[in-house]
N, C-alpha and C positions, 0 to 999 in steps of 0.2 A: 198948690192943687191944681191950678188951671195949666202949670208948666208940665206936671205930670200927665195929666190928660192929653195935653197936645202931643206929647213924646208918644204916647201909645197911640193916638190917633194916627200920627205919622208913619209909626211902624206898620201898623194895619193896612194903611194906604199902598205901602211900598210893598207889603206881602201880597195885596190883591193884584197889584200892578205886575208883580213878577208872576203870580199865577195866569193872569190873562196872556201876558206875553209868553209864558210856556205853553199855554193852551194848546197852540197849532202843533208843536212838536210832539206833545203828549197824544194828540189825536193822530198824527202823522205815525209816530212809534207804535201806537195801538193798532192802527190799520195795516202797517208792515207786519207787525207779529202775527196778526190774524192771517194774513196772506200765507206767511211761512207755515202756520199750523195746517192750512189746507194743503200747502206743498209737502208738508212731512207725510200726511196721509197719504198722498198719492204716491208720493215715493216709497213709502212703507208697502202699499200693495204691489207697485211694480216691482220691488225686489222680491217680495214674496212669491210673486207669479214667476219670475224669471228663476228662483231657487228649485220652485216645484217642478218646472219644466226642465230644469236640469237634473232632475231625478233625485234631489234631496227630500230628507224625511219631513213630514209636516212639523214637527218640533224644530228642526234646523231652519226651514223657511220662516217660521213665526219668530224666531230669535233674531234672524238676519233683517227682518221686517221692522222689528222694534228697534233695532240698533240704528238702522238707517233714518227712521223717524226720529228718535232722539237727536242724532246728529245734525239733522235739518233744524229741529227745534232750538237746539243749542245755538247754531249759527244764527238763527233768527232773533234770538234774545239778545246776542252781543250787537247784532246790527240795530236792534230798537234801542238798546242803552245808547249808542253812540248818537242817534237820533235825538233821543230825549236829554241827553246832557252833551252839547257842543263841545264842551271844552276837553271830552273824553275821546281821544284818538286811539287809533288801532293799536300804536305803538305802547302808550301808556297801559292800555287794557290788557295787552298780552304779557307786559312785564309784570302787571298786578297778579295775572293768572298764574305766571311761572313762580312768583314768590309764594303766592298762597297754595300752589299746587303741592309744594312739599308738606305743609301743615295738613291739606286735605288727604294726601295719600297716607299719612300715618293715621289720621282720624278715621279713615274708611278703608283702612287695609283688609279687613275681613270681607268688606263688600266687593272690593276690587278682586279679591283672591277667588271668592265665589263665581263672581262674572267671568273672569279667565276659566276657571273649572268648569263652569257651564257651557262656554264655548268649545272647550277641548271635548266634554262629553258629546255634544252635538257633532262634532267634526269626527272624532274617533268611534263614535256609536258603540260602545260596548253594550249597551242595551238600547231599546227603542220604546216609545210609548205603546203600552199595551203588554209590555213583558212583565212577567211576574219573577221578582228578584227577593234575594235576602241580603239586607244590610244591617249586620250588627244583631240586635235583638229584634229586628223589625221584618216582617215578609209581608208582601202583597203585591198588588198590580200598580205599574207606573201609570200614573193618570196625565201628568204634563212635566216637561223639563223646561224650566223657567230660566231666566238670567242668573237669579240669585239661588234658587232652590229648586229640588225635585219633589213632586207630590206623589205621594205613595198611598194608596187605599188598601186599607188591610183586609183580610178575609171576612172580619167582623164588622166591615163597613165602618170603619174609622179612618181618619186621613193624617197622615204623617208628612211633616215637612222636613226634609233632609237637606243640609246645607250641600252645594255641589261639591265644595272642597272635601267633604268627608267622603263622598262616593268616588271621587277621583283618585283619593290618595289611599283609601282603606279597601279591604276585600270586598267584592261583591259576587254573590251567587246568582246566576240568570238560569232560573229553571226552565224557561221556554226559549232557550238559545237553539235549541234543535227540535226536529219534528218529533222525536222519540224521547220518552223517559222510562228508565228502567227502576222498578219497584221491587221491594223484598219484604217477606213476612216470615216469621220465626215460627216453625212448627216442632213439638217435642213429641217423641214417640218412647215407648217403653225399652227398656234394656233387653227385654226377651223377644221384641218383635224382629221381623225379617225387614232389613233396611233396603235391600232392592225391591222388594214387594211394595214399601211404602212409597218409594220414589215412583213406581209405575201407577199406582193409584193417584198421587198427586199430580203427575203430568198428565193422566187420561182425565182428571177433573177440571183441570186448567183449559185443557182443550174444549171444554164446553161451556166455559165463563164468558160472558160478553164483555167485551173491551180488552182482552188479552190477546196481543198480538201473536201470531204464529212465526212471524219472520221479523226478527231473530226468536228462536223458540224458547220456552221456558226452560229452566234449568234448577235442579234440586241438589244441593250440596251439604254434606255431613260438616257442621261447623265445629261441634265440640262435645265432649262427654260432660254432660252436666251433672248436678248432684242427684238429680232424680230422673233424668231423661236423656235421650240422645237427641240433641238439637239439631234440627235440619233448617237450611235456608233456602226458602222458595223464591225465586228469581223470574220476574216477568217483565215485558215490555208493554207500553200504552202509548196510544196516539189517539188526540193531542196531548202535550204534557202539561196540560192544565191542572191547578190544585183540585178543581171539583170532580175532574174526571179521575185523578189520582186516588181521592178519597173513595169515590163511588166503587171503583174497580176493586180496591182493597177490601172493601165492604163485601163485595160480591164473592171474592177468592176466599176469605175466611169462612163466610156463611156455607160455602159448599164444600169445603175441605172437612169439616168435622164430621157431617153425617157420611161422607164417603169413606173416611178413614175408621170410623166406629163400626160401620156395616161391614167392612172386610176384616174386622177383628183386629185392627191396630189399636193399641193402647194409646190414650192420652192422658198421662199420668199427672196426678196432683202433685204439688210440692210435699214431700215426706222426710222425715230424719228417723234414722234407726239408732239407738242408744245401747252400745254393748258394753257390759260390765265385766271386767277381768275376773277370771276364777282366782279367788283369793288363796285358794291351796296349792295354787302352781308354785313349782320350786323357783321359778325364775321371776315370779312376780316381786316387784321392789327393786329388781336390779336393772337398770335403764339401759344397759347394754345388751340385756338378753330378752325382756319381756316384750310380748307382742301388743300392737297398737291396733288391735281390730278383732277379729273372729277368736272365739276361745279355742283352747287346746283340743286335739282330737281325743277320743274317750281314752284311749290307751295311754296318752301322755297325761291326761287329767288324772287318770288313776294312779299312774306312777307319781305324779306331783302330789297327790293327797296323802301318799304314805311319807313324803319327805317335806316337811314344813318348811316354810321360806324363813330365811335367816332373818333373826330379830323378832318373829312372831312369838307370841306368848301363849300356851296351851295350859288348860288345868291339868294337875297332877291326877294320874290314873287313866284306865281306859275308859271308853265309853260304857262296857258292861259293868266296870267298877262303880261308875257314877250313877248308872241306873240301879245297881244294888243298894247302894248308899242311900239311894232316894227311897 
C-alpha cells in the first residue's frame, strides 16, 4: 500500500514539475498567438481597404479580408505550437501537414469546392450583392456572398443558404443585370372584334399607366387563336427591374386595360364550349371517310339525307302516315 502511494506521489510531482517547467512556454505561446490575432485583424482591414480602393465590390473586399486574416491566424498557430512544443520543428510540422493534408482534403472536399467557387463568383461577378436572381426553385435578393455559401432573401422574407458550388455550376437567372426589364401580359378578345382597334386601345391605355416606359415603346402581338378568344400578348418595359416594381406595374396595366377595352366595345370572352351533335339522318353519317366533324349539313343536304337513310340504320316498317293511322 505504501509503495503504491509513493509511486502515485512521485508521478504527481513529476507532472507538476513538468507543468511548471512548461508554464513559460505556454505563456509565451499564448502571448505570441494573441499578437498574431491582433496582426490578423489589422491585415484583414488593410486588405479590405486596398481592395475597396482598387474598385472591388464590397463582397470581394470582405472575402479577401477574411482570407488574409485566416492566413495570418494559421501562421500564428503554427508558431505558437513550435514554442509550446520545443521538440516540434518546422520540418516535422510541415511533413505532418503534408501527410494529413490528403486526408483533410478528402474529408473537406465539399468545403474546399465551395470556397473555390465562392472566390470565382467574387472575381467573375456574374451577380452582385443586392441583385435579384433565380436559382433552381429559389428566387430573391442576394444579401451576402460568403466563402462557403451565398445568402438569398426571398420575397416573402425567408433566408435561403445556397452553396457556392451550385451557383457556379448551375444556371442562374439575374433579373436585375440590366437597367430595364420587359414584362408581358395576356389579353383575350372575341373572334368578332377588330384586332387593329383593340391594339390601338391597348397602346393608348399603356401610355397613361404609371411605370410603363415609352422607350422602348410597348407592343401588342397576336399570339394564337385560342379555343374561345384571340389571344394578344401585351409587352412593355419597366425601370428599375426589381420584383416589387414589376408586380405593381403589372397590376396597374391589367386594372387599366379591362375598362378601356369594355368601354370601346371589345369583348373579353369567358371560356365557353359548344357541343354539336351530328344529324343522324345524313347519308354520310357513320362513314368515317365522308362524315363531317363539326357544323351540321346545310338545309338542302339535310333534306336530301333525310330521304336516304344511312347504311346499317334500322327504321320501322311503314311510313309515318301509316304509323299514325295505325295508332
